[in-house]
Every structure is written in C-alpha cells, then in structure tokens.
Backbone as JSON, one array per atom type, in Angstrom:
{
  "sequence": "AQRDAIRRALARLSRQQRAVVVLRYAEDLSVAQTAQVLGCSPNTVKVQASRALAVLRADEALRPIDIEETSDEHRIR",
  "N": [[-6.59, 115.47, 33.63], [-8.26, 114.56, 35.17], [-9.42, 113.17, 33.53], [-7.31, 110.46, 32.96], [-7.25, 109.61, 35.26], [-9.42, 108.51, 35.98], [-9.35, 106.36, 33.59], [-7.31, 104.43, 35.02], [-8.47, 103.76, 37.14], [-11.15, 102.52, 36.04], [-9.57, 100.43, 34.85], [-9.06, 98.63, 36.79], [-11.2, 97.37, 37.66], [-13.52, 94.35, 37.17], [-14.27, 92.66, 33.97], [-16.62, 92.63, 33.09], [-18.13, 94.01, 34.96], [-16.6, 96.95, 34.21], [-17.57, 96.85, 31.59], [-20.45, 97.66, 32.06], [-20.29, 99.39, 33.78], [-19.7, 101.53, 32.05], [-21.62, 101.09, 30.18], [-24.32, 101.86, 31.48], [-23.61, 104.01, 32.25], [-21.88, 105.78, 30.71], [-23.05, 105.62, 28.01], [-25.41, 106.08, 29.04], [-27.61, 104.12, 28.96], [-30.34, 101.85, 29.98], [-31.1, 99.71, 32.75], [-32.09, 97.42, 31.96], [-31.65, 97.71, 29.03], [-29.09, 98.04, 28.8], [-28.4, 95.31, 30.16], [-29.5, 93.24, 28.13], [-28.07, 93.96, 25.64], [-25.41, 92.84, 26.85], [-26.18, 90.34, 27.35], [-26.78, 88.85, 30.29], [-28.86, 88.78, 33.5], [-30.62, 91.37, 34.21], [-30.5, 91.96, 36.76], [-28.49, 91.23, 37.42], [-26.92, 93.34, 36.07], [-27.48, 95.41, 37.94], [-26.1, 94.27, 40.53], [-23.41, 94.33, 39.53], [-23.15, 97.34, 39.1], [-23.09, 98.08, 41.29], [-21.11, 97.04, 43.03], [-19.24, 97.79, 41.56], [-18.86, 100.95, 41.48], [-18.52, 101.12, 43.72], [-16.33, 100.72, 44.2], [-15.27, 102.56, 42.69], [-15.65, 104.82, 43.92], [-14.85, 104.15, 46.27], [-11.62, 105.08, 45.54], [-8.54, 107.71, 45.81], [-7.61, 108.96, 44.1], [-10.24, 109.71, 42.32], [-11.81, 111.25, 44.02], [-12.46, 113.95, 43.7], [-14.3, 114.16, 41.83], [-17.67, 113.78, 41.05], [-19.8, 111.07, 42.57], [-23.07, 110.16, 42.5], [-25.47, 108.04, 44.05], [-28.61, 107.41, 43.77], [-31.86, 106.87, 44.37], [-32.35, 104.55, 42.95], [-31.2, 104.34, 40.02], [-27.45, 105.72, 39.63], [-25.32, 108.63, 39.23], [-22.74, 109.55, 38.01], [-20.88, 112.88, 37.72]],
  "CA": [[-5.53, 114.64, 35.25], [-8.7, 113.17, 35.61], [-9.24, 111.0, 32.43], [-6.01, 109.13, 33.36], [-7.52, 109.03, 37.0], [-10.54, 107.43, 35.52], [-9.03, 105.57, 32.62], [-6.6, 103.3, 35.29], [-9.74, 103.68, 38.06], [-11.85, 101.7, 35.78], [-8.73, 99.33, 34.66], [-9.48, 97.78, 38.3], [-12.75, 96.88, 37.4], [-13.35, 93.29, 36.1], [-14.45, 93.03, 32.19], [-18.03, 92.56, 33.43], [-17.71, 95.52, 35.58], [-16.49, 98.14, 33.86], [-18.76, 97.17, 30.66], [-21.53, 97.68, 32.32], [-19.97, 101.37, 34.49], [-19.68, 102.31, 30.27], [-23.04, 101.63, 29.33], [-24.94, 102.37, 32.29], [-23.02, 106.2, 32.15], [-21.15, 106.54, 29.75], [-23.67, 105.37, 27.17], [-26.98, 106.46, 29.42], [-28.71, 102.86, 28.59], [-31.35, 101.64, 31.31], [-30.65, 98.92, 33.13], [-32.75, 96.53, 30.79], [-30.64, 97.32, 27.71], [-27.45, 97.46, 29.83], [-28.25, 93.64, 30.64], [-29.83, 92.54, 27.11], [-26.28, 94.36, 24.84], [-24.06, 91.9, 27.49], [-26.39, 88.67, 27.62], [-27.18, 89.15, 31.77], [-30.38, 89.44, 33.4], [-30.83, 93.23, 34.37], [-30.28, 92.01, 38.34], [-26.63, 91.39, 37.28], [-26.51, 94.33, 35.81], [-27.5, 96.39, 39.23], [-25.25, 94.04, 41.64], [-22.06, 94.64, 39.16], [-22.99, 98.72, 39.04], [-23.27, 98.64, 42.28], [-19.93, 96.68, 43.13], [-17.88, 98.76, 40.32], [-19.1, 102.11, 42.2], [-18.04, 100.76, 45.43], [-14.36, 100.8, 44.33], [-14.61, 103.43, 41.85], [-15.98, 105.48, 45.51], [-12.91, 103.79, 47.2], [-11.0, 105.67, 44.87], [-8.61, 108.58, 46.35], [-7.92, 109.73, 42.88], [-11.23, 110.08, 42.13], [-12.34, 111.99, 45.13], [-13.16, 115.29, 42.72], [-15.63, 113.71, 40.77], [-19.06, 113.41, 41.91], [-20.35, 109.38, 41.81], [-24.14, 109.8, 43.36], [-26.76, 107.52, 44.23], [-30.05, 107.51, 43.8], [-32.77, 104.89, 44.75], [-32.56, 103.7, 41.06], [-29.79, 105.42, 39.26], [-26.25, 106.08, 39.68], [-24.98, 108.86, 38.23], [-21.57, 110.25, 37.58], [-20.86, 113.53, 37.29]],
  "C": [[-7.2, 113.35, 34.87], [-9.38, 111.9, 34.92], [-8.64, 110.18, 32.74], [-6.84, 108.88, 34.43], [-8.47, 107.94, 37.13], [-10.58, 106.19, 34.65], [-8.25, 104.15, 34.03], [-7.89, 103.22, 36.45], [-10.62, 102.75, 37.39], [-10.94, 100.36, 34.9], [-8.61, 98.43, 35.63], [-10.07, 97.13, 38.13], [-12.16, 95.18, 36.56], [-13.78, 93.89, 34.51], [-16.11, 93.71, 32.39], [-18.26, 94.42, 34.08], [-17.91, 96.48, 34.73], [-17.34, 97.97, 32.04], [-20.19, 97.86, 30.81], [-21.7, 98.89, 33.57], [-20.2, 101.92, 32.76], [-20.63, 102.96, 29.65], [-23.96, 102.01, 30.07], [-24.9, 104.05, 32.13], [-23.1, 106.4, 31.88], [-22.4, 106.97, 28.66], [-25.06, 105.52, 27.68], [-27.59, 105.36, 28.96], [-29.67, 102.71, 29.96], [-30.67, 99.7, 31.65], [-31.18, 97.66, 32.45], [-31.89, 96.36, 29.97], [-29.52, 97.09, 27.88], [-27.35, 95.83, 29.76], [-28.91, 92.82, 29.25], [-28.62, 92.69, 25.76], [-25.76, 93.1, 26.27], [-24.78, 90.6, 27.82], [-26.76, 88.26, 28.87], [-28.68, 89.64, 32.15], [-30.15, 91.0, 34.23], [-30.48, 92.8, 36.37], [-28.73, 92.49, 38.93], [-26.35, 92.22, 37.56], [-26.33, 95.56, 37.28], [-26.19, 96.07, 40.37], [-23.63, 94.83, 41.16], [-21.84, 95.83, 38.95], [-22.63, 98.54, 39.91], [-22.17, 98.18, 43.23], [-18.99, 97.84, 42.66], [-18.2, 99.96, 40.97], [-18.93, 101.93, 43.66], [-16.72, 100.95, 44.8], [-14.46, 101.77, 43.79], [-14.8, 105.15, 43.34], [-15.01, 105.17, 46.2], [-12.15, 104.49, 46.63], [-9.99, 107.31, 45.33], [-8.05, 109.33, 45.01], [-9.01, 110.52, 41.82], [-11.93, 110.75, 43.02], [-13.07, 113.37, 44.84], [-14.31, 114.95, 42.49], [-17.26, 113.52, 41.74], [-19.96, 112.14, 42.08], [-21.54, 110.43, 43.47], [-25.1, 109.35, 42.92], [-27.6, 107.99, 44.36], [-30.51, 106.16, 43.91], [-32.87, 104.1, 43.71], [-31.35, 103.28, 40.14], [-27.89, 105.6, 40.39], [-25.58, 107.07, 38.93], [-23.15, 109.71, 38.68], [-21.21, 111.22, 36.75], [-19.32, 114.65, 37.03]]
}
C-alpha cells in the first residue's frame, strides 16, 4: 500500500522533480552528482528537491512515512 502511495505521489511531481527525488534519495547521489547526471546546476537540484519534498509532505497518503529534513540533506525513511 505504501509503495502505491509513493508511486502516485511521485507521479504528481514534474519530471525534473521526480528525477531529482529518485537520484538523491533512492540512488543516494550527492547534489553535485545529481546535477551532473541531469545536466543542471547544483542550485537547481536543491530547489527542485525542496519543492518536491514540500509536495510529498503535503500528501495525506504519505503521512505514515517519515520525511526528515536536516540542514543540508533530506532523508526519506
């Protein structure tokens, strides 16, 4: 059930936001590595990750999933 909720939530993100979330948190790439893979700036990665996580945090279906934000990184547990 959680996997389906995550898939539906990810589908609501833009293509770039979805790519950033998958590369940063599922593949555990750094901001610099993610930027290199996507061909964008590290700042773009940070902005897109922040916006994507805001959307995911607002999703009621994902409430049981712990999305933690620290000063430089976000972790989904």
